[in-house]
C-alpha positions, -999 to 999 in steps of 0.1 A, spaced: 0 0 0 29 23 7 40 20 -30 5 31 -41 5 60 -17 40 71 -28 30 70 -64 -3 89 -58 16 115 -38 42 120 -65 16 122 -93 -5 146 -72 25 169 -68 29 170 -106 -8 177 -112 -11 206 -87 -7 240 -104 24 258 -91 19 287 -68 29 311 -96 4 296 -120 -23 296 -94 -17 333 -86 -16 342 -123 -49 324 -130 -65 339 -99 -54 374 -110 -69 368 -144 -101 354 -130 -104 384 -106 -99 409 -135 -124 390 -157 -150 392 -129 -143 428 -123 -149 437 -160 -179 414 -162 -195 428 -131 -192 464 -144 -206 456 -178 -234 432 -166 -247 458 -142 -265 477 -170 -281 445 -182 -293 435 -147 -273 403 -150 -251 387 -124 -218 372 -136 -205 340 -119 -172 322 -123 -178 285 -129 -158 256 -141 -128 238 -126 -109 270 -118 -137 282 -95 -136 248 -77 -98 245 -76 -99 213 -95 -82 223 -127 -52 206 -142 -20 225 -149 -15 241 -183 -53 242 -188 -60 279 -191 -97 275 -194 -124 294 -175 -162 295 -176 -180 327 -170 -218 323 -165 -241 353 -170 -272 348 -147 -303 363 -162 -336 368 -143 -361 339 -150 -386 364 -163 -364 373 -192 -377 358 -225 -354 332 -241 -349 352 -272 -337 382 -251 -314 360 -231 -297 348 -263 -295 382 -278 -284 401 -247 -262 372 -236 -242 373 -269 -239 411 -268 -228 411 -231 -203 383 -237 -189 401 -268 -185 434 -248 -167 415 -219 -143 398 -243 -136 429 -263 -129 449 -231 -104 422 -222 -89 427 -257 -98 391 -266 -111 375 -298 -146 360 -297 -159 329 -315 -195 318 -314 -203 283 -303 -236 264 -297 -249 242 -269 -285 244 -259 -283 280 -270 -254 301 -285 -225 314 -264 -191 329 -270 -157 315 -265 -130 341 -261 -93 339 -264 -78 365 -241 -41 372 -236 -32 381 -201 5 385 -192 24 354 -203 -7 333 -209 -36 330 -233 -69 320 -216 -99 303 -233 -130 318 -217 -165 304 -224 -190 331 -216 -224 314 -212 -258 330 -205 -282 311 -183 -311 317 -160 -307 324 -123 -330 295 -111 -335 290 -74 -357 260 -77 -343 235 -102 -377 219 -107 -384 251 -127 -352 248 -148 -354 265 -182 -322 253 -199 -297 226 -191 -269 251 -182 -290 266 -154 -278 237 -132 -241 247 -135 -240 275 -109 -257 250 -85 -230 224 -93 -203 249 -85 -218 258 -51 -223 221 -42 -188 211 -51 -172 240 -33 -193 231 -2 -187 194 -2 -152 187 -18 -124 183 8 -96 170 -14 -94 188 -48 -60 172 -55 -78 138 -56 -101 151 -83 -70 161 -103 -58 125 -99 -90 111 -111 -93 135 -141 -57 128 -151 -62 91 -147 -93 92 -171 -75 116 -195 -44 95 -197 -65 64 -206 -87 81 -232 -120 83 -212 -121 119 -200 -149 140 -214 -187 137 -218 -187 148 -254 -202 126 -281 -168 116 -295 -155 104 -261 -186 92 -242 -165 93 -210 -163 109 -176 -170 146 -172 -152 169 -148 -183 173 -126 -187 135 -126 -151 131 -114 -157 157 -86 -188 138 -74 -170 105 -74 -143 119 -51 -169 135 -29 -187 102 -26 -156 81 -18 -136 107 1 -104 102 -18 -89 86 -49 -74 56 -31 -108 47 -17 -124 50 -51 -100 26 -68 -103 0 -41 -141 -1 -48 -141 5 -85 -123 -27 -93 -155 -45 -82 -179 -24 -103 -202 -41 -128 -231 -26 -148 -255 -13 -138 -235 7 -112 -254 33 -91 -238 60 -69 -260 84 -50 -252 112 -25 -284 104 -7 -304 73 3 -324 63 -28 -340 31 -41 -313 19 -65 -336 -6 -83 -360 22 -92 -330 42 -105 -318 14 -127 -353 11 -142 -356 48 -147 -323 56 -163 -312 24 -181 -276 35 -182 -245 14 -174 -233 40 -148 -258 60 -128 -247 89 -106 -276 110 -94 -270 148 -96 -273 160 -60 -288 193 -72 -313 176 -96 -325 141 -87 -340 137 -122 -306 138 -139 -279 111 -143 -245 129 -143 -230 97 -158 -255 94 -187 -227 100 -213 -205 72 -201 -207 43 -226 -206 7 -215 -172 3 -231 -157 33 -213 -173 22 -180 -154 -11 -183 -123 6 -195 -122 25 -163 -126 -7 -143 -99 -23 -164 -74 5 -158 -82 6 -121 -75 -31 -119 -43 -26 -138 -32 1 -113 -42 -20 -83 -23 -50 -97 8 -30 -105 8 7 -93 26 29 -118 29 65 -129 25 53 -165 -13 50 -159 -13 88 -153 14 97 -178 15 70 -205 42 69 -232 31 81 -266 15 52 -285 38 38 -311 19 33 -344 18 1 -362 39 -2 -394 22 -8 -427 37 -43 -427 22 -50 -392 -12 -38 -403 -11 -59 -435 -1 -90 -415 -29 -85 -389 -55 -81 -417 -44 -113 -434 -43 -133 -401 -79 -123 -394 -92 -137 -427 -117 -109 -430 -122 -83 -458 -118 -46 -454 -136 -15 -469 -126 21 -465 -148 51 -475 -128 83 -475 -140 119 -481 -130 155 -476 -136 168 -441 -165 193 -440 -157 228 -425 -179 225 -395 -171 223 -357 -159 188 -346 -186 186 -319 -211 189 -348 -192 167 -372 -186 138 -350 -222 129 -342 -230 133 -380 -202 110 -388 -214 84 -363 -249 85 -377 -236 81 -412 -214 51 -401 -244 33 -386 -265 41 -417 -239 25 -441 -238 -6 -419 -276 -9 -421 -274 -6 -459 -247 -33 -461 -266 -57 -438 -299 -50 -456 -283 -65 -487 -271 -96 -469 -235 -85 -461 -222 -88 -425 -202 -61 -408 -180 -76 -381 -165 -43 -369 -167 -7 -379 -152 26 -368 -146 61 -380 -115 83 -380 -112 121 -383 -81 138 -393 -76 161 -423 -101 138 -440 -130 116 -429 -126 78 -429 -151 50 -424 -136 16 -419 -155 -16 -422 -142 -51 -414 -165 -77 -430 -170 -113 -423 -194 -117 -452 -186 -95 -482 -199 -117 -510 -232 -135 -513 -249 -159 -538 -269 -143 -566 -302 -156 -551 -318 -154 -517 -345 -176 -502 -376 -158 -491 -398 -180 -468 -434 -171 -471 -465 -179 -451 -478 -213 -439 -498 -230 -466 -528 -232 -443 -530 -194 -436 -552 -169 -454 -521 -148 -462 -508 -174 -485 -530 -162 -514 -516 -127 -512 -480 -141 -512 -488 -163 -543 -503 -133 -562 -473 -111 -553 -448 -136 -566 -468 -151 -594 -441 -143 -620 -415 -162 -599 -408 -199 -593 -427 -207 -561 -425 -240 -543 -432 -256 -509 -408 -267 -481 -426 -286 -454 -458 -266 -449 -444 -231 -460 -444 -214 -493 -409 -204 -506 -397 -181 -534 -361 -176 -545 -352 -140 -555 -323 -125 -574 -301 -102 -554 -293 -67 -565 -257 -69 -552 -236 -100 -546 -203 -81 -538 -203 -54 -510 -178 -32 -530 -203 -28 -558 -230 -17 -534 -207 9 -517 -195 23 -550 -230 27 -562 -240 43 -528 -215 71 -530 -225 79 -566 -261 88 -555 -272 124 -553 -276 142 -520 -313 137 -516 -310 99 -522 -282 97 -497 -302 117 -471 -331 92 -476 -307 64 -469 -296 80 -436 -264 100 -445 -267 132 -424 -271 165 -441 -239 182 -430 -216 155 -445 -238 143 -474 -222 164 -501 -186 155 -492 -196 119 -487 -210 118 -523 -177 130 -536 -157 104 -517 -140 72 -527 -143 35 -517 -113 11 -516 -112 -25 -505 -88 -54 -497 -52 -46 -505 -61 -12 -518 -69 -3 -481 -33 -9 -473 -22 14 -502 -45 41 -489 -32 39 -453 3 47 -466 -10 82 -475 -28 88 -442 -11 105 -412 7 84 -386 -23 89 -362 -43 66 -384 -18 38 -378 -22 44 -340 -60 41 -347 -53 7 -363 -31 -4 -334 -61 3 -311 -83 -16 -335 -62 -48 -333 -53 -46 -296 -87 -40 -280 -87 -58 -247 -107 -50 -215 -96 -73 -186 -117 -68 -155 -114 -102 -138 
């Protein structure tokens, strides 16, 4: 146990911002609040510093702050959005920063503000000053209450840093659609619940889905029925919300896996892993041949839209292409997407060719539906197997490559009807499809990151026992 404590202490010292950085960040936060308070006064709005800086749980070299603008609940939504953007822009401009509009439930501004030797990213977010969260008007209205709760309950902010870095190092930090992992607020609640990081990892190695954590006594069976998520952590400021809703089953068990790994062999490497070494082209080709599967890659130009919009569109498109393949009798064993300078869909197939005919089993010969079946297929050769009518039909596609090549040639409207999302459809239709050994040739032209992606593909392993 002393080895574990020594490692956690050493890592914790590395994760704690230096006194100089802490002072510098606090000076900036104070100046930001001073400017915001003066400007917000004329709008009858109350500014509040939120985010990890306000809770003293931020990681070093993360110069990010959240400034929330609390509007009165009586203000119409349209006015909140309009005045919120105006006020945010005025604050950022006064701080000599550059503003960029972003979207969540409603628009907000992200400002890049230079202050001394550092540049800070500041999200300026309008919300309603809701006292009773049962009357919540937008999702971000909870955030000020989260800040107050954590500041009141959290005793060991350094342990939150340990947990955040642990998740970050192992690729499961962040509740965004791309990551589906552990948010900062979730990490804070986990430490509040268990008291410290070492207590958490003792217990987490035994976790299995569905896992429920609550700050208060609650019927866990009812929570499992209500939320149907692998990990359920009830928001202490809003009992109708699962803070861990974003955590996917895979990332839940990845967390358990890495906790087990640390418990079995405590190491700093699980907080500061070495950079992943990519597979070579030869290694990728060897792995592909060993598996005896067939590979298809669809590549197209990356649309000029924010990644938090692009990724969910790409994910929906990936699922749609799989459904199209399987509808025609082909079987996708695994699929994934990669985003770099271009967009890539990768499919590993265990059935990529099929016979030219398919057997369609019809109704029982004794049912009244049999007559309709016979009329529908009267131009076909119909026969009986046992006591069921059967017809053999020609397939439109017998090779998956032909299907995919025809798919990307379709116009935007046809592709939308087939489930390709609107923000990627035009680029998708101008893409290309390669298969088999041509996939290897294509990989040679992709960045090194793609070969890291392939390494993860072949080395997936979650050991929790």
